Residue, then its C-alpha position, 0 to 999 in steps of 0.5 A: m638121693g641114696r648114698n653115693i660113694r663118689k659124691r659122699r666120699t669121706s663118710m662112705t670110706t669111713k663106713v666101709v673101711a670100718g667094716s673091712a679093716a682087716l683087708a688093709l695091709g701095710g701102707g693101705g693096700l693089699v698085696w695081690a696074688n700073682f697066680y691064677a687058675s680055672a676054678h672049674e678045673s681044680g681036679s682036672g690034672q691039666n698042667q696042675v702045679k704038683a710041687a709041695a709049694a704049689q701056688i693056690a690062686t684063690i679060695q673056693c667056698p660053697d655059696v651058702g646063699q644059693k643053698l637057702t631056698n626056704v628061709p622064713t620071712g622073719a629070719r631073712s634080715g638076720v640071715s642076710t647079715e650072716l651071708a654078708n659076714l661069710d662074704k667078708q670072711i672069704t674076702e679077708a682069707y683071700a687077702r691073707l692068701a695073696s699077702t703070704r706067698q713067701a710063707q706058702t713057698n716055705d711051708s706046704g701046709f701053710v694055706q690049710n693050717a693058717i688060712l683055710g682051717p681058720l676060715k672054716d671055723k669062722r664059717t662054722a660059727a656063722l652058719d650056726r647063727i644062720r641055723i638059729n635064725i631060721k629055727r627061731a622064725g619057725g623054719a626047719d632046724t637043719s645043720l649047715a655045717q657041711l657048707a663050712a669047708c673051703t678049698g684052695v684052687q691051684a694055679t696053672p700055667q697059662t695056655n693059649a690066650g688066643q683061644n675061646n671055647g667057652g663063649q657058646q650060649n643058647n638063645g642069648g643066655q636063656q636058661n631052662g626052668n631049673g636055672q641051668q644054662q643051655g648050650d655049651g656055655q662051659d669053660q673048656g679049659q682054656d681059661n687056665g690063668q697065668d703062672q707068673g713064675q716070678d717074685q711070689g711075694q711082691d705086688q706088681g701093682n702097676g695095673q698093667q702086667n697082671g691086671q688088677g694089681g696082680n689080681g686079674p685079669t690075665a692074658a688068658d682072659f682076652v681074645d681077639i674077636t676077629q679070630v673067634q668062630g661065629n657062635a651068636q644066637l642072640g638074634v641081635g642086629a646092629n641096633g640092638l636086640a630083637a624080641n623073643g621070636r616072630s610070634g606071641s607078644r612081639g612088641t617092645f618098650t624102651t626106657k631111657c635112663g642115661t648112663n650114670g653121668n651123675d656118678n651114682h656109685n656104691t658097693d652095696n647090694v640091697i637085694v642080697a645084703p640089705g642093711v649091710s655096707n659094702g655087701a657087694h665088695h665091688l662098685h655098681d653103676y646105678v641108673g634109674n632109681q637114685s636112692n638105691d643103697a643097702f638101707a633103702s626101703d621099698q617105700e624110699l625107692a618108690a618115692a625116689q628121684t629117677t634118671c629115666q626120661n619117663q618119670g613113671d619109671k623109678s625102677s633100679y637098674f644096676w651092674p658092676v662097673l667096668r674099669l680100665q687098667d692103664g695105671s690110673q686110679d679112681f676116687d675109691q682107690n683107698a676104699a673097701g669094695g674099691g682099691t683095697e679089695g683089688n678093684v682098681g683103675k679108671i671107671l668107665q662110663p658106658a657110651q650107651a645104656q639101652l634098656k628094653f623090654v620085650g615079649n614072649k614068643k608063645g603068648n602074652v605077658v603079664a605085668m610085673p609086680t611092684a618091687l619085683r627083684i631080679i638078679t641075673g648072672d652070677a658074681k661068683a661064677f668063677v668059683n661057683g661054676n656056670a650054672n647061674a652064669n648069664v654073660n654076653w661079651s661082644c663088639t659092635g659090628f660083631e654082635n650077630k656073629v660072636q658072643l663070648e662068655d668066658k673071655y673079654p673081647i679085644c675089638p678091632q679099631g673103630s669097634q666098641v666093647v658090648r655087654t649084653t644081658n637078657f633077664q629071666s622072663c618067667w615069674d611064679g605069680a606070687n613073690i617079689d623075691s625068694a630066699n636065694h633071690r632066684t627061685h621066684v623067677a626063671f628063664v623060658q624053656a626051649d620052646g618059649t613057654c614058662a615051666n611049673g605054672f610060672k607066668a610070662i613077664p616082660q623080659l628086660q634086655v640091657r645093652l651096655v656099650y663102652n669106648v675101651p682102648a684095645p688091650t694088647l698081649q705081650n709075652g704072655t701078659v696083657v697090657n692096659p686090660y679092662a675088667v669088670d669089678t668082682f668079689p676079690e677071690n673071683l679074680h675079675k673073670p669075665i664069666t662073673d658079669h651080672n646085672d640087677f633090676i628092681n621094678f618100680f614102674s608106676t601102675n599106669t606105666m607098667n600097664k602101658l608097657v604090657n599093652c605095647i608088648n602084647t599088641g606088637k607096638k614099639c613104645q618108649 
């Protein structure tokens, strides 16, 4: 069994707190920011706070990992360590931002001088270590100094929380060969956050008025799904997702791996931060493979236990947990990645976790290679922008009508919250991973074909259903919200939802999966 911070609380807490000691303030908790903004509008001028004491809601830094598309194999371990260090630096800087509101009010240069300037210096050193790692392994000696500087994103007053203009997606999150989102899919400026306008240095901390201890979500992040114009293009029905069209490989293969009823959780991400405790800075649910943590080798994953009914499927399926902000706390309230990084509230176990593989509408699919890694969506989409976002939020009974990207749905009585993810289904035919964990796979093009000589592989579709008490909007605040775990500077925005997969199907089971899809059968 892999490291599990619910079941091995003491040892895990020691590890992660030791790695993030700078995050703890005073009595063991952070004072979280009470001001929010849309990172996509930092230069728009729409209702921006222009006073000298303008509040900075969060920190926006270049995502270095996405820029590194050519890292020699021998450098990847060292580079991964430094990328995780960069994330830790941002987390610590955001903690300082959130705990110094009075100083920011008194000194308009405080954020730049005391937070962003020192952060740039730390990032410059880490980026130089990345450069050296790459050079020593035979890669190009390229300066990364231009990625060191970060900016503060100003808070803006909340706009109409009942509007949603950013939930449009084309073909259920399908993207083109360059990884760019098709369709509207852009934050249209409604998600402007909320200027609480009160007691700037205080931690509201009750998990209700200001979401995650003052760190989000806000009322502007929610929408009554019954008031949203139909926009769904997923091809879904009441019982889940359909295959990729009416031609080509139309079969399906469903694997049943449970809903993480054994509470297998950790804050690692072995794909993007191997060997680094708390590399995700938020908590994951794991189903399938039970040995997934930051230190798991491919050999350990291949030999692991699995929660899947089909024992030929030892693949790892993992996603950030969903939490209910009703004032309650969970086991990790004092742990890094949990409460000390703004991820607070009751962890919600999915009522259903449907894992289905479907085909390609233009032709047959080929087998996935063992240990293939796929990340879909972007955990940092709020500050990175939407280029890699791949999000679908909805409610049961509405999935074939409304899919939301930048809003959490408020579902009517008797309806459940649904998170749906369609993974990339084109593979370069050679690599199980890539330096930025994206370029070895791609979404199909608009006509269903794979670009650049990529091969069609089975498309994983994950549908998570939750029993969530509907939050309410009162006087511009949200009461009893729910939210997905995030990196703290991403303020628990719904656009940051993401999903991860590592293939450890046995050869026989993978061959069965491919045959079922290519011959039009429905198998499990």
